[in-house]
Structure formats: C-alpha cells, structure tokens
C-alpha positions as CSV (number, residue, x, y, z in Angstrom):
1,M,-7.1,12.8,16.7
2,S,-10.5,11.2,16.2
3,E,-11.2,8.0,14.4
4,K,-12.8,10.0,11.6
5,E,-9.7,12.2,11.2
6,M,-7.5,9.1,11.3
7,I,-9.5,7.3,8.6
8,T,-9.7,10.5,6.5
9,Q,-5.9,11.1,6.8
10,Q,-5.0,7.5,6.0
11,L,-7.4,7.3,3.0
12,D,-6.0,10.5,1.5
13,Q,-2.4,9.3,1.9
14,E,-3.1,5.9,0.5
15,I,-5.1,7.2,-2.5
16,Q,-2.4,9.8,-3.3
17,T,0.2,7.0,-3.3
18,T,-2.1,4.8,-5.5
19,L,-2.4,7.7,-8.0
20,K,1.4,7.8,-8.3
21,V,1.4,4.0,-9.1
22,L,-1.4,4.3,-11.6
23,R,0.3,7.2,-13.3
24,A,3.5,5.1,-13.7
25,Y,1.6,2.3,-15.5
26,P,1.9,2.1,-19.3
27,E,-1.4,2.9,-20.9
28,G,-1.2,0.2,-23.6
29,K,-0.8,-2.6,-21.0
30,L,-4.3,-2.6,-19.4
31,D,-5.1,-6.0,-20.8
32,L,-2.3,-7.7,-18.9
33,K,-3.5,-10.8,-17.1
34,P,-0.6,-12.6,-15.4
35,S,-2.5,-15.8,-14.9
36,E,-5.9,-17.4,-15.6
37,K,-7.3,-16.6,-12.2
38,S,-5.9,-13.0,-12.2
39,R,-7.8,-9.9,-13.1
40,T,-6.7,-7.8,-16.0
41,A,-4.7,-4.7,-15.0
42,R,-7.8,-2.6,-16.0
43,E,-10.1,-4.6,-13.7
44,L,-7.6,-4.5,-10.9
45,A,-7.1,-0.7,-11.2
46,W,-10.8,-0.3,-11.3
47,T,-11.1,-2.2,-8.0
48,L,-9.1,0.7,-6.4
49,V,-11.8,3.1,-7.6
50,S,-14.6,0.8,-6.7
51,D,-13.4,0.6,-3.0
52,T,-13.6,4.3,-2.6
53,K,-17.0,4.5,-4.4
54,M,-18.3,1.7,-2.2
55,F,-17.2,3.5,1.0
56,S,-18.7,6.8,-0.2
57,G,-22.0,5.0,-0.9
58,A,-22.0,3.3,2.5
59,L,-21.8,6.6,4.2
60,D,-25.1,7.5,2.6
61,G,-26.9,4.2,3.3
62,P,-27.0,0.6,2.1
63,I,-24.5,-0.5,-0.4
64,N,-25.8,-1.2,-3.9
65,F,-23.5,-4.1,-5.0
66,Q,-25.3,-4.3,-8.3
67,G,-24.8,-0.6,-9.1
68,L,-21.0,-0.5,-9.4
69,P,-20.0,0.7,-12.8
70,K,-17.8,-1.3,-15.2
71,P,-14.2,-0.1,-15.7
72,P,-13.6,2.4,-18.5
73,Q,-11.2,1.6,-21.4
74,S,-8.4,4.1,-20.7
75,L,-6.0,4.5,-17.8
76,K,-6.6,8.2,-18.0
77,E,-10.3,7.7,-17.2
78,I,-9.5,5.3,-14.3
79,I,-7.2,7.9,-12.8
80,A,-9.7,10.7,-13.3
81,A,-12.4,8.5,-11.6
82,L,-10.1,7.8,-8.6
83,E,-9.3,11.5,-8.3
84,E,-13.0,12.3,-8.4
85,S,-14.1,9.5,-6.0
86,R,-11.3,10.6,-3.6
87,K,-12.6,14.1,-3.6
88,E,-16.2,13.0,-3.0
89,L,-15.3,10.6,-0.3
90,L,-13.0,13.0,1.6
91,G,-15.7,15.7,1.3
92,K,-18.4,13.3,2.8
93,L,-16.0,12.3,5.6
94,G,-15.2,15.9,6.4
95,S,-18.8,16.8,6.9
96,L,-19.8,13.6,8.7
97,P,-20.5,13.7,12.5
98,E,-18.0,11.5,14.3
99,Q,-20.8,9.3,15.8
100,H,-22.0,8.4,12.2
101,L,-19.0,6.0,12.1
102,Q,-20.8,3.8,14.7
103,K,-23.8,3.2,12.4
104,T,-23.6,-0.2,10.6
105,V,-23.8,-1.2,7.0
106,K,-24.6,-4.7,5.6
107,F,-21.5,-6.2,4.1
108,P,-20.2,-9.8,3.4
109,V,-18.4,-11.1,6.5
110,G,-17.9,-14.7,5.2
111,P,-18.9,-17.0,2.3
112,K,-22.5,-16.2,1.5
113,Q,-22.9,-14.4,4.8
114,M,-23.9,-10.8,5.3
115,G,-23.3,-9.0,8.6
116,D,-23.6,-5.6,10.2
117,V,-20.3,-3.8,10.1
118,P,-19.7,-0.4,11.8
119,L,-18.8,2.3,9.2
120,G,-15.6,3.0,11.1
121,A,-14.5,-0.6,10.8
122,F,-15.7,-0.7,7.2
123,G,-13.5,2.4,6.5
124,W,-10.4,0.7,7.9
125,G,-11.3,-2.4,5.9
126,V,-11.5,-0.3,2.7
127,I,-8.1,1.1,3.4
128,K,-6.6,-2.3,4.0
129,D,-8.2,-3.7,0.8
130,H,-7.0,-0.7,-1.2
131,V,-3.4,-1.2,0.0
132,H,-3.7,-4.9,-0.8
133,H,-4.9,-4.3,-4.4
134,R,-2.4,-1.6,-4.9
135,G,0.3,-4.1,-4.0
136,Q,-1.0,-6.5,-6.6
137,F,-1.1,-3.7,-9.1
138,S,2.6,-2.8,-8.4
139,V,3.5,-6.3,-9.4
140,Y,1.7,-5.7,-12.7
141,L,3.6,-2.5,-13.1
142,R,6.9,-4.4,-12.7
143,L,5.8,-7.0,-15.2
144,T,5.2,-4.3,-17.8
145,G,8.7,-2.9,-17.3
146,G,7.2,0.2,-15.7
147,K,9.1,2.1,-13.0
148,L,7.7,1.6,-9.5
149,P,7.5,4.9,-7.5
150,S,8.0,5.0,-3.8
151,I,5.1,3.6,-1.9
152,Y,6.2,3.4,1.8
153,G,9.9,3.8,1.1
154,P,12.5,3.8,-1.6
155,T,12.2,1.4,-4.6
156,A,14.9,0.3,-7.1
157,D,13.3,2.9,-9.5
158,E,13.0,5.7,-6.9
159,P,15.9,5.4,-4.5
160,W,16.0,7.9,-1.6
161,M,19.7,8.1,-1.3
C-alpha cells in the first residue's frame, strides 16, 4: 500500500469515527466551555472541519490561514461541512499523483516559525491533530451527559459484549 493510500484510508476511517461522535453530541450544548482556556464545543467541533479543509487547500498550494471560515451556529451545519470536506479531500487525494506528497507546504513548525513540511508528513500531522481534537470533544460529550460511541473499541455506552 502506498503512502497516499494509507493516508487516504486512515483519514476516511478517522473522519467517519468523528462523525459518529459529532452526531451523538446534544445540539443545544454547543456553547459548553469547560474552562476559561478551553474552546467552546462549537469551536472545537469546527477545528475538526478546519483540519480537513486546510489539508485539502494545502494539496492545491499555499495555505491561506486567514481564509478559514468561522464556525456555523448549528451542529447539523458542522456535520454537513465535515461530510462535504471529507468528500472533497478524499476526491483530491484519489486523483493525486503519489509523488505530489513529496512537495512541501509552509506551515508553523514552532513558535513564530514557519517551515517547509512535505505534504505526506502534513497529512499524517492532520490525522494526528484530528484524533487529538476528537478526543477532547469526546470529553465534552461526556460532560453534557451524551452517550459516547465506540471510537477504537467499546465504551461504557457502546459495549461490544
């Protein structure tokens, strides 16, 4: 399996899992902000969409950090945006020549420091960031009393046995 195929497969799997978590979240609780330094649930959910939009944009050229849209008001809109960005990103990856993943994109690599990051490495970074933020969001889901679906295995709310 090529790197492009592995990235594509892993992205699809993780986004599908994220969609399950987002669909389990109570609509009326998007303003939840567990602490002063935390994002709201809406902002955190939108980060999951922004990651995929950023990777999709990076496949076309330089990332426009100023052009990222603000989160919509409803969870339904956030879910629809993630479904759409997933479809767009997987389509781009599918038609991309494997060697394109060796091209670089400018991205922050440290405090106030930009560097050239190969698109393949950037893709893996997006996957890791996505999983990280989904984990944060799963805590928000628990705090609202929502039922946590299976992510990598059974949960108290979705036992396998």
